[in-house]
C-alpha positions as CSV (number, residue, x, y, z in Angstrom):
1,P,16.6,1.0,-4.2
2,D,13.0,2.2,-4.3
3,N,11.1,2.6,-7.5
4,I,8.3,4.9,-8.5
5,G,4.7,4.2,-8.8
6,V,1.2,5.6,-8.8
7,F,-2.1,4.7,-7.1
8,R,-5.1,5.0,-9.3
9,P,-8.1,5.7,-7.0
10,S,-10.6,5.1,-9.8
11,T,-9.6,1.4,-10.0
12,G,-7.9,0.8,-6.6
13,Q,-4.7,-0.2,-8.4
14,F,-1.1,0.5,-7.9
15,H,1.0,0.9,-11.1
16,L,4.6,0.2,-10.1
17,R,7.8,0.6,-12.2
18,M,10.0,-2.4,-11.6
19,D,13.9,-2.4,-11.7
20,D,14.0,-3.5,-15.3
21,G,11.5,-0.8,-16.4
22,S,8.5,-3.1,-16.7
23,L,5.1,-2.3,-15.2
24,K,3.5,-4.3,-12.4
25,I,-0.1,-3.7,-11.6
26,L,-1.5,-4.7,-8.2
27,D,-5.1,-4.5,-7.2
28,W,-5.0,-3.2,-3.6
29,G,-7.6,-0.8,-2.4
30,Q,-11.0,0.7,-3.3
31,A,-12.5,4.1,-4.0
32,G,-11.7,6.6,-1.3
33,D,-8.6,4.8,0.0
34,L,-5.3,6.8,0.4
35,P,-2.0,5.1,-0.7
36,V,0.8,4.5,1.7
37,A,4.2,2.9,1.3
38,G,6.7,1.4,3.7
39,N,8.5,-1.7,4.8
40,W,5.9,-3.5,7.0
41,D,8.0,-6.7,7.1
42,A,11.2,-4.9,8.2
43,G,11.3,-6.7,11.6
44,N,11.5,-10.0,9.6
45,G,14.6,-8.9,7.8
46,A,12.7,-8.2,4.5
47,P,14.5,-5.7,2.3
48,A,11.7,-4.7,0.0
49,G,9.2,-1.9,0.5
50,N,5.5,-2.6,0.5
51,I,2.3,-1.0,-0.5
52,G,-0.9,-0.4,1.4
53,V,-3.9,1.9,1.8
54,F,-5.4,3.9,4.6
55,R,-9.2,3.7,4.5
56,P,-10.5,7.0,6.0
57,S,-14.0,5.7,6.3
58,T,-13.0,3.1,8.8
59,G,-9.6,4.4,10.2
60,Q,-7.9,1.2,9.1
61,F,-4.6,0.5,7.3
62,H,-4.8,-2.4,4.8
63,L,-1.1,-3.4,4.3
64,R,0.2,-5.8,1.7
65,M,3.0,-8.0,3.1
66,D,5.9,-9.4,1.1
67,D,4.1,-12.7,0.6
68,G,1.0,-11.0,-0.7
69,S,-1.0,-11.4,2.4
70,L,-3.2,-8.7,4.0
71,K,-2.6,-7.2,7.4
72,I,-5.3,-4.9,8.7
73,L,-4.4,-2.4,11.5
74,D,-6.9,-0.3,13.3
75,W,-4.9,2.9,13.7
76,G,-6.8,6.2,13.5
77,Q,-10.4,7.1,13.2
78,A,-12.7,8.1,10.3
79,G,-11.5,11.2,8.5
80,D,-7.8,10.9,9.6
81,I,-5.0,11.3,7.0
82,P,-2.1,8.9,7.0
83,V,1.5,9.9,7.4
């Protein structure tokens, strides 16, 4: 199941509620980024959702993979809004 969380634009941090109710903080983003969530690793059989940000200033997605690595996708242009 999915859990809730928030993205704090002032710090570029995700604050995520884990299954056991604990808090996990991930530094992923910068001021001006917009949060996105999905399962970027789904093609590899990964069951977990992932976090990422869309950077409107560059039109890039900065996606966090299950292993913690970064994948950057150029998809959009400056000023776009992610869906």
